[in-house]
N, CA and C atoms of all chains as a GROMACS GRO file, in nm:
protein
  645
    1UNK      N    1  26.470  25.597   8.515
    1UNK     CA    2  26.375  25.704   8.483
    1UNK      C    3  26.236  25.648   8.453
    2UNK      N    4  26.140  25.714   8.505
    2UNK     CA    5  26.003  25.667   8.487
    2UNK      C    6  25.915  25.779   8.436
    3UNK      N    7  25.802  25.739   8.384
    3UNK     CA    8  25.708  25.840   8.335
    3UNK      C    9  25.606  25.872   8.442
    4UNK      N   10  25.584  25.999   8.459
    4UNK     CA   11  25.485  26.040   8.559
    4UNK      C   12  25.395  26.147   8.501
    5UNK      N   13  25.283  26.160   8.563
    5UNK     CA   14  25.194  26.272   8.535
    5UNK      C   15  25.170  26.344   8.666
    6UNK      N   16  25.191  26.472   8.665
    6UNK     CA   17  25.156  26.550   8.784
    6UNK      C   18  25.042  26.642   8.745
    7UNK      N   19  24.935  26.633   8.818
    7UNK     CA   20  24.823  26.722   8.791
    7UNK      C   21  24.801  26.803   8.917
    8UNK      N   22  24.787  26.934   8.900
    8UNK     CA   23  24.756  27.012   9.019
    8UNK      C   24  24.651  27.118   8.991
    9UNK      N   25  24.589  27.161   9.097
    9UNK     CA   26  24.484  27.261   9.087
    9UNK      C   27  24.536  27.390   9.149
   10UNK      N   28  24.526  27.498   9.071
   10UNK     CA   29  24.571  27.628   9.119
   10UNK      C   30  24.449  27.712   9.151
   11UNK      N   31  24.464  27.795   9.248
   11UNK     CA   32  24.359  27.891   9.284
   11UNK      C   33  24.320  27.972   9.159
   12UNK      N   34  24.195  27.971   9.119
   12UNK     CA   35  24.157  28.036   8.994
   12UNK      C   36  24.155  28.188   9.000
   13UNK      N   37  24.162  28.243   9.120
   13UNK     CA   38  24.155  28.389   9.130
   13UNK      C   39  24.289  28.456   9.101
   14UNK      N   40  24.396  28.382   9.104
   14UNK     CA   41  24.525  28.446   9.076
   14UNK      C   42  24.543  28.463   8.925
   15UNK      N   43  24.617  28.569   8.886
   15UNK     CA   44  24.632  28.598   8.742
   15UNK      C   45  24.707  28.488   8.667
   16UNK      N   46  24.682  28.486   8.538
   16UNK     CA   47  24.739  28.385   8.448
   16UNK      C   48  24.892  28.380   8.455
   17UNK      N   49  24.954  28.498   8.470
   17UNK     CA   50  25.102  28.502   8.470
   17UNK      C   51  25.158  28.423   8.588
   18UNK      N   52  25.085  28.430   8.699
   18UNK     CA   53  25.129  28.356   8.818
   18UNK      C   54  25.133  28.207   8.790
   19UNK      N   55  25.033  28.161   8.718
   19UNK     CA   56  25.028  28.019   8.684
   19UNK      C   57  25.148  27.982   8.598
   20UNK      N   58  25.178  28.070   8.502
   20UNK     CA   59  25.295  28.045   8.418
   20UNK      C   60  25.422  28.039   8.502
   21UNK      N   61  25.426  28.125   8.603
   21UNK     CA   62  25.544  28.129   8.689
   21UNK      C   63  25.559  27.996   8.765
   22UNK      N   64  25.446  27.947   8.816
   22UNK     CA   65  25.449  27.819   8.887
   22UNK      C   66  25.497  27.708   8.793
   23UNK      N   67  25.441  27.711   8.672
   23UNK     CA   68  25.481  27.610   8.574
   23UNK      C   69  25.631  27.615   8.547
   24UNK      N   70  25.683  27.738   8.535
   24UNK     CA   71  25.826  27.753   8.508
   24UNK      C   72  25.908  27.697   8.624
   25UNK      N   73  25.860  27.718   8.745
   25UNK     CA   74  25.931  27.667   8.862
   25UNK      C   75  25.940  27.515   8.859
   26UNK      N   76  25.825  27.455   8.835
   26UNK     CA   77  25.821  27.308   8.831
   26UNK      C   78  25.911  27.256   8.719
   27UNK      N   79  25.901  27.324   8.606
   27UNK     CA   80  25.983  27.286   8.491
   27UNK      C   81  26.131  27.291   8.530
   28UNK      N   82  26.167  27.398   8.603
   28UNK     CA   83  26.305  27.415   8.647
   28UNK      C   84  26.350  27.298   8.734
   29UNK      N   85  26.265  27.259   8.827
   29UNK     CA   86  26.301  27.148   8.917
   29UNK      C   87  26.327  27.022   8.836
   30UNK      N   88  26.237  26.996   8.741
   30UNK     CA   89  26.248  26.873   8.664
   30UNK      C   90  26.374  26.873   8.579
   31UNK      N   91  26.399  26.982   8.507
   31UNK     CA   92  26.512  26.982   8.414
   31UNK      C   93  26.646  26.985   8.488
   32UNK      N   94  26.653  27.058   8.600
   32UNK     CA   95  26.780  27.060   8.673
   32UNK      C   96  26.808  26.925   8.738
   33UNK      N   97  26.704  26.851   8.769
   33UNK     CA   98  26.722  26.719   8.829
   33UNK      C   99  26.757  26.613   8.726
   34UNK      N  100  26.757  26.652   8.598
   34UNK     CA  101  26.793  26.556   8.493
   34UNK      C  102  26.672  26.490   8.430
   35UNK      N  103  26.554  26.539   8.461
   35UNK     CA  104  26.433  26.482   8.401
   35UNK      C  105  26.398  26.552   8.270
   36UNK      N  106  26.289  26.509   8.212
   36UNK     CA  107  26.248  26.567   8.084
   36UNK      C  108  26.099  26.600   8.088
   37UNK      N  109  26.066  26.718   8.035
   37UNK     CA  110  25.925  26.756   8.027
   37UNK      C  111  25.871  26.707   7.893
   38UNK      N  112  25.765  26.633   7.896
   38UNK     CA  113  25.707  26.588   7.769
   38UNK      C  114  25.591  26.676   7.729
   39UNK      N  115  25.518  26.724   7.825
   39UNK     CA  116  25.401  26.805   7.792
   39UNK      C  117  25.361  26.888   7.913
   40UNK      N  118  25.324  27.011   7.887
   40UNK     CA  119  25.261  27.092   7.991
   40UNK      C  120  25.126  27.133   7.934
   41UNK      N  121  25.022  27.095   8.003
   41UNK     CA  122  24.891  27.128   7.949
   41UNK      C  123  24.813  27.206   8.053
   42UNK      N  124  24.772  27.325   8.012
   42UNK     CA  125  24.685  27.401   8.100
   42UNK      C  126  24.542  27.365   8.063
   43UNK      N  127  24.479  27.292   8.150
   43UNK     CA  128  24.346  27.240   8.117
   43UNK      C  129  24.237  27.342   8.144
   44UNK      N  130  24.273  27.450   8.207
   44UNK     CA  131  24.176  27.558   8.226
   44UNK      C  132  24.091  27.544   8.350
   45UNK      N  133  24.001  27.637   8.363
   45UNK     CA  134  23.917  27.642   8.481
   45UNK      C  135  23.810  27.535   8.477
   46UNK      N  136  23.785  27.477   8.591
   46UNK     CA  137  23.684  27.372   8.602
   46UNK      C  138  23.621  27.382   8.738
   47UNK      N  139  23.496  27.344   8.744
   47UNK     CA  140  23.430  27.336   8.874
   47UNK      C  141  23.483  27.215   8.948
   48UNK      N  142  23.516  27.234   9.074
   48UNK     CA  143  23.559  27.119   9.153
   48UNK      C  144  23.438  27.036   9.192
   49UNK      N  145  23.459  26.906   9.201
   49UNK     CA  146  23.347  26.819   9.237
   49UNK      C  147  23.309  26.832   9.383
   50UNK      N  148  23.402  26.878   9.462
   50UNK     CA  149  23.370  26.902   9.603
   50UNK      C  150  23.454  27.021   9.649
   51UNK      N  151  23.413  27.079   9.759
   51UNK     CA  152  23.479  27.199   9.806
   51UNK      C  153  23.614  27.163   9.869
   52UNK      N  154  23.718  27.237   9.832
   52UNK     CA  155  23.847  27.219   9.895
   52UNK      C  156  23.889  27.356   9.949
   53UNK      N  157  23.906  27.368  10.076
   53UNK     CA  158  23.945  27.495  10.138
   53UNK      C  159  23.861  27.613  10.088
   54UNK      N  160  23.734  27.595  10.088
   54UNK     CA  161  23.641  27.699  10.044
   54UNK      C  162  23.644  27.728   9.894
   55UNK      N  163  23.719  27.654   9.818
   55UNK     CA  164  23.722  27.677   9.674
   55UNK      C  165  23.619  27.587   9.606
   56UNK      N  166  23.547  27.648   9.514
   56UNK     CA  167  23.451  27.567   9.438
   56UNK      C  168  23.499  27.550   9.293
   57UNK      N  169  23.599  27.628   9.256
   57UNK     CA  170  23.653  27.621   9.122
   57UNK      C  171  23.804  27.608   9.128
   58UNK      N  172  23.861  27.558   9.022
   58UNK     CA  173  24.005  27.547   9.021
   58UNK      C  174  24.060  27.551   8.881
   59UNK      N  175  24.187  27.588   8.870
   59UNK     CA  176  24.253  27.592   8.740
   59UNK      C  177  24.344  27.469   8.733
   60UNK      N  178  24.313  27.381   8.640
   60UNK     CA  179  24.388  27.255   8.633
   60UNK      C  180  24.509  27.268   8.542
   61UNK      N  181  24.620  27.213   8.586
   61UNK     CA  182  24.740  27.208   8.504
   61UNK      C  183  24.793  27.065   8.508
   62UNK      N  184  24.835  27.017   8.392
   62UNK     CA  185  24.886  26.880   8.382
   62UNK      C  186  25.029  26.881   8.329
   63UNK      N  187  25.116  26.810   8.397
   63UNK     CA  188  25.254  26.793   8.353
   63UNK      C  189  25.274  26.646   8.317
   64UNK      N  190  25.330  26.619   8.202
   64UNK     CA  191  25.370  26.482   8.170
   64UNK      C  192  25.522  26.484   8.166
   65UNK      N  193  25.585  26.410   8.254
   65UNK     CA  194  25.730  26.419   8.264
   65UNK      C  195  25.796  26.282   8.272
   66UNK      N  196  25.925  26.283   8.241
   66UNK     CA  197  26.008  26.165   8.264
   66UNK      C  198  26.101  26.204   8.376
   67UNK      N  199  26.098  26.132   8.485
   67UNK     CA  200  26.176  26.174   8.601
   67UNK      C  201  26.203  26.055   8.691
   68UNK      N  202  26.276  26.080   8.798
   68UNK     CA  203  26.296  25.975   8.898
   68UNK      C  204  26.236  26.019   9.031
   69UNK      N  205  26.246  25.934   9.128
   69UNK     CA  206  26.180  25.957   9.255
   69UNK      C  207  26.219  26.086   9.325
   70UNK      N  208  26.349  26.121   9.315
   70UNK     CA  209  26.395  26.241   9.384
   70UNK      C  210  26.330  26.366   9.327
   71UNK      N  211  26.320  26.369   9.195
   71UNK     CA  212  26.258  26.486   9.131
   71UNK      C  213  26.113  26.498   9.173
   72UNK      N  214  26.045  26.385   9.172
   72UNK     CA  215  25.904  26.386   9.210
   72UNK      C  216  25.887  26.432   9.354
   73UNK      N  217  25.976  26.386   9.438
   73UNK     CA  218  25.971  26.424   9.579
   73UNK      C  219  25.984  26.575   9.592
   74UNK      N  220  26.081  26.628   9.520
   74UNK     CA  221  26.105  26.772   9.527
   74UNK      C  222  25.985  26.850   9.473
   75UNK      N  223  25.932  26.804   9.360
   75UNK     CA  224  25.815  26.871   9.300
   75UNK      C  225  25.699  26.872   9.399
   76UNK      N  226  25.676  26.759   9.461
   76UNK     CA  227  25.563  26.749   9.553
   76UNK      C  228  25.584  26.840   9.674
   77UNK      N  229  25.708  26.846   9.719
   77UNK     CA  230  25.736  26.932   9.834
   77UNK      C  231  25.707  27.077   9.797
   78UNK      N  232  25.753  27.115   9.677
   78UNK     CA  233  25.732  27.254   9.634
   78UNK      C  234  25.584  27.285   9.616
   79UNK      N  235  25.512  27.190   9.558
   79UNK     CA  236  25.369  27.211   9.537
   79UNK      C  237  25.297  27.227   9.670
   80UNK      N  238  25.344  27.152   9.769
   80UNK     CA  239  25.280  27.159   9.900
   80UNK      C  240  25.298  27.295   9.966
   81UNK      N  241  25.416  27.354   9.948
   81UNK     CA  242  25.440  27.481  10.015
   81UNK      C  243  25.387  27.602   9.938
   82UNK      N  244  25.359  27.583   9.811
   82UNK     CA  245  25.308  27.697   9.734
   82UNK      C  246  25.163  27.727   9.773
   83UNK      N  247  25.138  27.852   9.804
   83UNK     CA  248  25.005  27.889   9.853
   83UNK      C  249  24.892  27.871   9.751
   84UNK      N  250  24.911  27.915   9.628
   84UNK     CA  251  24.796  27.904   9.536
   84UNK      C  252  24.761  27.762   9.492
   85UNK      N  253  24.843  27.665   9.527
   85UNK     CA  254  24.811  27.527   9.487
   85UNK      C  255  24.706  27.471   9.583
   86UNK      N  256  24.595  27.430   9.527
   86UNK     CA  257  24.488  27.375   9.609
   86UNK      C  258  24.511  27.227   9.635
   87UNK      N  259  24.545  27.155   9.529
   87UNK     CA  260  24.566  27.012   9.545
   87UNK      C  261  24.649  26.961   9.428
   88UNK      N  262  24.718  26.848   9.451
   88UNK     CA  263  24.795  26.790   9.341
   88UNK      C  264  24.786  26.639   9.348
   89UNK      N  265  24.818  26.574   9.236
   89UNK     CA  266  24.823  26.428   9.234
   89UNK      C  267  24.934  26.388   9.139
   90UNK      N  268  25.008  26.287   9.176
   90UNK     CA  269  25.113  26.234   9.088
   90UNK      C  270  25.076  26.090   9.053
   91UNK      N  271  25.083  26.060   8.927
   91UNK     CA  272  25.048  25.926   8.882
   91UNK      C  273  25.161  25.872   8.796
   92UNK      N  274  25.199  25.748   8.825
   92UNK     CA  275  25.302  25.685   8.743
   92UNK      C  276  25.235  25.619   8.623
   93UNK      N  277  25.291  25.642   8.505
   93UNK     CA  278  25.220  25.596   8.385
   93UNK      C  279  25.297  25.493   8.303
   94UNK      N  280  25.423  25.469   8.335
   94UNK     CA  281  25.501  25.383   8.243
   94UNK      C  282  25.454  25.238   8.242
   95UNK      N  283  25.409  25.189   8.357
   95UNK     CA  284  25.363  25.051   8.360
   95UNK      C  285  25.239  25.033   8.273
   96UNK      N  286  25.151  25.127   8.286
   96UNK     CA  287  25.028  25.125   8.208
   96UNK      C  288  25.060  25.132   8.058
   97UNK      N  289  25.155  25.219   8.024
   97UNK     CA  290  25.192  25.237   7.883
   97UNK      C  291  25.250  25.108   7.826
   98UNK      N  292  25.330  25.040   7.909
   98UNK     CA  293  25.392  24.916   7.862
   98UNK      C  294  25.286  24.810   7.835
   99UNK      N  295  25.189  24.805   7.924
   99UNK     CA  296  25.081  24.709   7.909
   99UNK      C  297  25.002  24.736   7.780
  100UNK      N  298  24.978  24.864   7.757
  100UNK     CA  299  24.903  24.904   7.639
  100UNK      C  300  24.976  24.863   7.512
  101UNK      N  301  25.107  24.883   7.515
  101UNK     CA  302  25.188  24.851   7.398
  101UNK      C  303  25.182  24.702   7.366
  102UNK      N  304  25.184  24.624   7.473
  102UNK     CA  305  25.179  24.480   7.459
  102UNK      C  306  25.048  24.438   7.390
  103UNK      N  307  24.940  24.498   7.433
  103UNK     CA  308  24.810  24.466   7.374
  103UNK      C  309  24.809  24.505   7.226
  104UNK      N  310  24.861  24.624   7.200
  104UNK     CA  311  24.864  24.673   7.062
  104UNK      C  312  24.941  24.579   6.971
  105UNK      N  313  25.059  24.540   7.021
  105UNK     CA  314  25.143  24.448   6.943
  105UNK      C  315  25.068  24.321   6.914
  106UNK      N  316  25.003  24.271   7.016
  106UNK     CA  317  24.932  24.147   7.001
  106UNK      C  318  24.822  24.158   6.896
  107UNK      N  319  24.748  24.270   6.905
  107UNK     CA  320  24.638  24.291   6.810
  107UNK      C  321  24.691  24.298   6.667
  108UNK      N  322  24.804  24.366   6.653
  108UNK     CA  323  24.862  24.382   6.520
  108UNK      C  324  24.901  24.247   6.462
  109UNK      N  325  24.968  24.170   6.547
  109UNK     CA  326  25.012  24.038   6.503
  109UNK      C  327  24.893  23.954   6.461
  110UNK      N  328  24.790  23.964   6.542
  110UNK     CA  329  24.670  23.887   6.517
  110UNK      C  330  24.603  23.929   6.386
  111UNK      N  331  24.601  24.060   6.365
  111UNK     CA  332  24.539  24.112   6.243
  111UNK      C  333  24.617  24.066   6.122
  112UNK      N  334  24.749  24.066   6.135
  112UNK     CA  335  24.835  24.023   6.025
  112UNK      C  336  24.811  23.878   5.992
  113UNK      N  337  24.796  23.800   6.099
  113UNK     CA  338  24.774  23.657   6.080
  113UNK      C  339  24.642  23.634   6.006
  114UNK      N  340  24.544  23.714   6.045
  114UNK     CA  341  24.412  23.697   5.985
  114UNK      C  342  24.415  23.735   5.837
  115UNK      N  343  24.497  23.837   5.805
  115UNK     CA  344  24.506  23.881   5.666
  115UNK      C  345  24.560  23.771   5.576
  116UNK      N  346  24.644  23.687   5.634
  116UNK     CA  347  24.702  23.581   5.553
  116UNK      C  348  24.604  23.468   5.527
  117UNK      N  349  24.484  23.484   5.574
  117UNK     CA  350  24.380  23.390   5.537
  117UNK      C  351  24.335  23.297   5.647
  118UNK      N  352  24.404  23.298   5.760
  118UNK     CA  353  24.362  23.212   5.870
  118UNK      C  354  24.231  23.264   5.927
  119UNK      N  355  24.149  23.176   5.974
  119UNK     CA  356  24.024  23.220   6.035
  119UNK      C  357  24.054  23.276   6.172
  120UNK      N  358  23.955  23.349   6.224
  120UNK     CA  359  23.973  23.422   6.350
  120UNK      C  360  24.029  23.333   6.461
  121UNK      N  361  24.130  23.384   6.525
  121UNK     CA  362  24.189  23.312   6.639
  121UNK      C  363  24.091  23.315   6.755
  122UNK      N  364  24.103  23.220   6.846
  122UNK     CA  365  24.010  23.220   6.960
  122UNK      C  366  24.017  23.350   7.040
  123UNK      N  367  23.903  23.403   7.074
  123UNK     CA  368  23.897  23.531   7.145
  123UNK      C  369  23.961  23.522   7.282
  124UNK      N  370  23.970  23.402   7.333
  124UNK     CA  371  24.021  23.384   7.469
  124UNK      C  372  24.164  23.434   7.483
  125UNK      N  373  24.240  23.423   7.374
  125UNK     CA  374  24.382  23.457   7.389
  125UNK      C  375  24.408  23.607   7.400
  126UNK      N  376  24.314  23.689   7.363
  126UNK     CA  377  24.330  23.833   7.385
  126UNK      C  378  24.346  23.858   7.533
  127UNK      N  379  24.263  23.793   7.608
  127UNK     CA  380  24.266  23.813   7.753
  127UNK      C  381  24.401  23.776   7.811
  128UNK      N  382  24.458  23.671   7.760
  128UNK     CA  383  24.589  23.630   7.811
  128UNK      C  384  24.692  23.737   7.784
  129UNK      N  385  24.684  23.796   7.667
  129UNK     CA  386  24.782  23.899   7.631
  129UNK      C  387  24.766  24.024   7.716
  130UNK      N  388  24.646  24.047   7.759
  130UNK     CA  389  24.620  24.169   7.835
  130UNK      C  390  24.676  24.164   7.975
  131UNK      N  391  24.705  24.044   8.021
  131UNK     CA  392  24.748  24.035   8.160
  131UNK      C  393  24.894  24.075   8.182
  132UNK      N  394  23.339  23.848   7.943
  132UNK     CA  395  23.411  23.855   7.815
  132UNK      C  396  23.357  23.748   7.722
  133UNK      N  397  23.335  23.631   7.780
  133UNK     CA  398  23.287  23.522   7.698
  133UNK      C  399  23.154  23.557   7.632
  134UNK      N  400  23.076  23.635   7.707
  134UNK     CA  401  22.944  23.670   7.658
  134UNK      C  402  22.950  23.751   7.528
  135UNK      N  403  23.062  23.818   7.508
  135UNK     CA  404  23.077  23.896   7.385
  135UNK      C  405  23.078  23.801   7.264
  136UNK      N  406  23.140  23.688   7.288
  136UNK     CA  407  23.158  23.591   7.181
  136UNK      C  408  23.025  23.529   7.138
  137UNK      N  409  22.943  23.500   7.237
  137UNK     CA  410  22.818  23.432   7.208
  137UNK      C  411  22.724  23.524   7.134
  138UNK      N  412  22.682  23.478   7.020
  138UNK     CA  413  22.584  23.557   6.946
  138UNK      C  414  22.457  23.474   6.937
  139UNK      N  415  22.355  23.527   6.999
  139UNK     CA  416  22.228  23.457   6.998
  139UNK      C  417  22.159  23.478   6.864
  140UNK      N  418  22.100  23.372   6.809
  140UNK     CA  419  22.022  23.394   6.688
  140UNK      C  420  21.901  23.482   6.720
  141UNK      N  421  21.870  23.568   6.627
  141UNK     CA  422  21.763  23.666   6.652
  141UNK      C  423  21.631  23.595   6.681
  142UNK      N  424  21.556  23.652   6.769
  142UNK     CA  425  21.424  23.598   6.799
  142UNK      C  426  21.421  23.492   6.906
  143UNK      N  427  21.539  23.436   6.936
  143UNK     CA  428  21.541  23.332   7.036
  143UNK      C  429  21.562  23.393   7.175
  144UNK      N  430  21.516  23.323   7.275
  144UNK     CA  431  21.539  23.362   7.414
  144UNK      C  432  21.494  23.503   7.444
  145UNK      N  433  21.392  23.549   7.378
  145UNK     CA  434  21.360  23.691   7.392
  145UNK      C  435  21.292  23.722   7.525
  146UNK      N  436  21.257  23.619   7.600
  146UNK     CA  437  21.194  23.645   7.729
  146UNK      C  438  21.296  23.669   7.839
  147UNK      N  439  21.419  23.629   7.808
  147UNK     CA  440  21.523  23.645   7.910
  147UNK      C  441  21.575  23.787   7.912
  148UNK      N  442  21.635  23.818   8.027
  148UNK     CA  443  21.697  23.949   8.039
  148UNK      C  444  21.814  23.957   7.942
  149UNK      N  445  21.835  24.072   7.888
  149UNK     CA  446  21.944  24.087   7.792
  149UNK      C  447  22.077  24.061   7.864
  150UNK      N  448  22.162  23.988   7.796
  150UNK     CA  449  22.293  23.959   7.853
  150UNK      C  450  22.375  24.088   7.858
  151UNK      N  451  22.427  24.118   7.976
  151UNK     CA  452  22.506  24.241   7.987
  151UNK      C  453  22.648  24.213   7.938
  152UNK      N  454  22.705  24.309   7.870
  152UNK     CA  455  22.843  24.293   7.826
  152UNK      C  456  22.927  24.408   7.877
  153UNK      N  457  23.054  24.379   7.889
  153UNK     CA  458  23.146  24.478   7.941
  153UNK      C  459  23.171  24.585   7.835
  154UNK      N  460  23.140  24.708   7.869
  154UNK     CA  461  23.155  24.819   7.775
  154UNK      C  462  23.299  24.832   7.725
  155UNK      N  463  23.394  24.806   7.817
  155UNK     CA  464  23.534  24.828   7.782
  155UNK      C  465  23.586  24.719   7.690
  156UNK      N  466  23.533  24.599   7.708
  156UNK     CA  467  23.574  24.490   7.619
  156UNK      C  468  23.515  24.510   7.480
  157UNK      N  469  23.390  24.550   7.477
  157UNK     CA  470  23.322  24.563   7.349
  157UNK      C  471  23.382  24.677   7.267
  158UNK      N  472  23.405  24.790   7.335
  158UNK     CA  473  23.456  24.906   7.261
  158UNK      C  474  23.608  24.909   7.254
  159UNK      N  475  23.670  24.804   7.305
  159UNK     CA  476  23.816  24.793   7.300
  159UNK      C  477  23.885  24.913   7.364
  160UNK      N  478  23.834  24.953   7.480
  160UNK     CA  479  23.900  25.060   7.554
  160UNK      C  480  24.004  24.994   7.642
  161UNK      N  481  24.131  25.014   7.609
  161UNK     CA  482  24.236  24.941   7.679
  161UNK      C  483  24.273  25.007   7.810
  162UNK      N  484  24.285  25.138   7.804
  162UNK     CA  485  24.329  25.208   7.924
  162UNK      C  486  24.216  25.296   7.975
  163UNK      N  487  24.184  25.279   8.101
  163UNK     CA  488  24.082  25.362   8.162
  163UNK      C  489  24.156  25.474   8.234
  164UNK      N  490  24.150  25.592   8.177
  164UNK     CA  491  24.227  25.704   8.229
  164UNK      C  492  24.145  25.782   8.330
  165UNK      N  493  24.212  25.825   8.436
  165UNK     CA  494  24.140  25.899   8.540
  165UNK      C  495  24.096  26.038   8.495
  166UNK      N  496  24.155  26.086   8.387
  166UNK     CA  497  24.120  26.220   8.339
  166UNK      C  498  23.995  26.221   8.253
  167UNK      N  499  23.953  26.104   8.212
  167UNK     CA  500  23.840  26.093   8.121
  167UNK      C  501  23.709  26.096   8.201
  168UNK      N  502  23.672  26.216   8.241
  168UNK     CA  503  23.557  26.230   8.332
  168UNK      C  504  23.428  26.183   8.266
  169UNK      N  505  23.418  26.209   8.138
  169UNK     CA  506  23.295  26.175   8.068
  169UNK      C  507  23.269  26.024   8.072
  170UNK      N  508  23.377  25.950   8.053
  170UNK     CA  509  23.365  25.804   8.055
  170UNK      C  510  23.338  25.755   8.197
  171UNK      N  511  23.415  25.808   8.292
  171UNK     CA  512  23.403  25.759   8.430
  171UNK      C  513  23.267  25.792   8.489
  172UNK      N  514  23.214  25.908   8.453
  172UNK     CA  515  23.089  25.950   8.517
  172UNK      C  516  22.972  25.862   8.476
  173UNK      N  517  22.991  25.783   8.370
  173UNK     CA  518  22.887  25.687   8.335
  173UNK      C  519  22.874  25.577   8.440
  174UNK      N  520  22.980  25.562   8.520
  174UNK     CA  521  22.981  25.455   8.618
  174UNK      C  522  22.969  25.506   8.761
  175UNK      N  523  22.937  25.632   8.776
  175UNK     CA  524  22.907  25.684   8.909
  175UNK      C  525  22.768  25.748   8.907
  176UNK      N  526  22.670  25.677   8.954
  176UNK     CA  527  22.536  25.732   8.956
  176UNK      C  528  22.522  25.848   9.056
  177UNK      N  529  22.405  25.901   9.066
  177UNK     CA  530  22.378  26.022   9.144
  177UNK      C  531  22.451  26.036   9.277
  178UNK      N  532  22.445  25.930   9.356
  178UNK     CA  533  22.505  25.940   9.488
  178UNK      C  534  22.658  25.939   9.484
  179UNK      N  535  22.710  25.926   9.364
  179UNK     CA  536  22.855  25.925   9.341
  179UNK      C  537  22.923  25.798   9.392
  180UNK      N  538  22.845  25.695   9.416
  180UNK     CA  539  22.907  25.567   9.449
  180UNK      C  540  22.948  25.499   9.318
  181UNK      N  541  23.045  25.411   9.329
  181UNK     CA  542  23.087  25.338   9.209
  181UNK      C  543  22.984  25.231   9.179
  182UNK      N  544  22.944  25.226   9.054
  182UNK     CA  545  22.839  25.132   9.015
  182UNK      C  546  22.888  24.988   9.025
  183UNK      N  547  22.812  24.902   9.091
  183UNK     CA  548  22.857  24.763   9.104
  183UNK      C  549  22.852  24.690   8.970
  184UNK      N  550  22.934  24.592   8.961
  184UNK     CA  551  22.949  24.512   8.842
  184UNK      C  552  22.821  24.442   8.801
  185UNK      N  553  22.745  24.401   8.901
  185UNK     CA  554  22.624  24.325   8.869
  185UNK      C  555  22.523  24.413   8.797
  186UNK      N  556  22.536  24.543   8.811
  186UNK     CA  557  22.445  24.633   8.740
  186UNK      C  558  22.504  24.678   8.607
  187UNK      N  559  22.631  24.718   8.608
  187UNK     CA  560  22.689  24.772   8.486
  187UNK      C  561  22.733  24.662   8.389
  188UNK      N  562  22.760  24.542   8.442
  188UNK     CA  563  22.802  24.433   8.355
  188UNK      C  564  22.948  24.438   8.314
  189UNK      N  565  23.025  24.525   8.375
  189UNK     CA  566  23.167  24.536   8.343
  189UNK      C  567  23.240  24.411   8.392
  190UNK      N  568  23.336  24.364   8.316
  190UNK     CA  569  23.409  24.244   8.356
  190UNK      C  570  23.505  24.276   8.469
  191UNK      N  571  23.551  24.173   8.537
  191UNK     CA  572  23.623  24.200   8.662
  191UNK      C  573  23.751  24.277   8.641
  192UNK      N  574  23.822  24.247   8.533
  192UNK     CA  575  23.947  24.318   8.510
  192UNK      C  576  23.922  24.467   8.489
  193UNK      N  577  23.823  24.494   8.406
  193UNK     CA  578  23.796  24.635   8.377
  193UNK      C  579  23.733  24.706   8.496
  194UNK      N  580  23.656  24.633   8.575
  194UNK     CA  581  23.599  24.694   8.695
  194UNK      C  582  23.711  24.738   8.789
  195UNK      N  583  23.813  24.655   8.798
  195UNK     CA  584  23.926  24.688   8.884
  195UNK      C  585  23.997  24.815   8.834
  196UNK      N  586  24.019  24.818   8.703
  196UNK     CA  587  24.084  24.937   8.646
  196UNK      C  588  23.997  25.060   8.663
  197UNK      N  589  23.868  25.039   8.645
  197UNK     CA  590  23.772  25.148   8.659
  197UNK      C  591  23.774  25.202   8.802
  198UNK      N  592  23.779  25.111   8.897
  198UNK     CA  593  23.787  25.149   9.038
  198UNK      C  594  23.905  25.240   9.064
  199UNK      N  595  24.021  25.198   9.016
  199UNK     CA  596  24.142  25.277   9.037
  199UNK      C  597  24.127  25.415   8.976
  200UNK      N  598  24.075  25.416   8.854
  200UNK     CA  599  24.062  25.543   8.783
  200UNK      C  600  23.966  25.637   8.854
  201UNK      N  601  23.856  25.582   8.900
  201UNK     CA  602  23.757  25.667   8.968
  201UNK      C  603  23.816  25.723   9.096
  202UNK      N  604  23.890  25.640   9.166
  202UNK     CA  605  23.948  25.685   9.292
  202UNK      C  606  24.053  25.793   9.270
  203UNK      N  607  24.129  25.778   9.165
  203UNK     CA  608  24.226  25.884   9.132
  203UNK      C  609  24.154  26.012   9.097
  204UNK      N  610  24.049  25.999   9.017
  204UNK     CA  611  23.974  26.117   8.975
  204UNK      C  612  23.910  26.187   9.094
  205UNK      N  613  23.867  26.110   9.192
  205UNK     CA  614  23.809  26.170   9.311
  205UNK      C  615  23.913  26.250   9.387
  206UNK      N  616  24.031  26.195   9.391
  206UNK     CA  617  24.138  26.260   9.464
  206UNK      C  618  24.168  26.400   9.413
  207UNK      N  619  24.156  26.419   9.283
  207UNK     CA  620  24.189  26.548   9.225
  207UNK      C  621  24.062  26.628   9.193
  208UNK      N  622  23.953  26.589   9.256
  208UNK     CA  623  23.827  26.664   9.248
  208UNK      C  624  23.764  26.666   9.109
  209UNK      N  625  23.797  26.567   9.027
  209UNK     CA  626  23.728  26.557   8.898
  209UNK      C  627  23.594  26.487   8.917
  210UNK      N  628  23.589  26.401   9.019
  210UNK     CA  629  23.464  26.333   9.052
  210UNK      C  630  23.437  26.353   9.201
  211UNK      N  631  23.312  26.354   9.240
  211UNK     CA  632  23.282  26.373   9.382
  211UNK      C  633  23.298  26.243   9.462
  212UNK      N  634  23.324  26.259   9.591
  212UNK     CA  635  23.325  26.143   9.680
  212UNK      C  636  23.182  26.105   9.714
  213UNK      N  637  23.104  26.205   9.738
  213UNK     CA  638  22.964  26.183   9.769
  213UNK      C  639  22.889  26.312   9.736
  214UNK      N  640  22.762  26.297   9.707
  214UNK     CA  641  22.684  26.418   9.683
  214UNK      C  642  22.576  26.427   9.790
  215UNK      N  643  22.572  26.538   9.853
  215UNK     CA  644  22.477  26.569   9.962
  215UNK      C  645  22.473  26.461  10.069
   0.00000   0.00000   0.00000
């Protein structure tokens, strides 16, 4: 199981309930496939940076989920066939999160070491930890 | 990154160009998220091209992460590919 973020843009002219319906559908796919929803965020209407299919505005929705490849495949297929969906993107986040945790741990350890009275460790080693 | 470490004594070398430092290293921004439009847009000037490192002073690691983030953001129309 991996962590993913799916962000998609819905046609802003359709009513709010429709968006909820789409969200429920995606949620259904994820949960029946054995995945877990961590967050559903409706980011609201935003101007698109460029025109997509004559749309200048879009309603952004963000899903943070724990899932596997099959679930993601199914979600993407469904998003593709749904008419009000203008565009979507899926991003894998677990690798990034792991890296972040490593840095955090390192910083904490370093801070603890400094508290015990040692002078500042060489700055160079932060970079090593970040890799 | 090394440049962050070096602290010039005040008043010295004042004729030289200011040493550029990587914003992400200085502010300890670990993850450059594609959703953070406000942050990313600082690195895409008017024409919506990605700002080169030699101008922004971002270190190579962070420039790489920044590149990825900007490209993701472009994909989902948070940032433009080009303007006019």
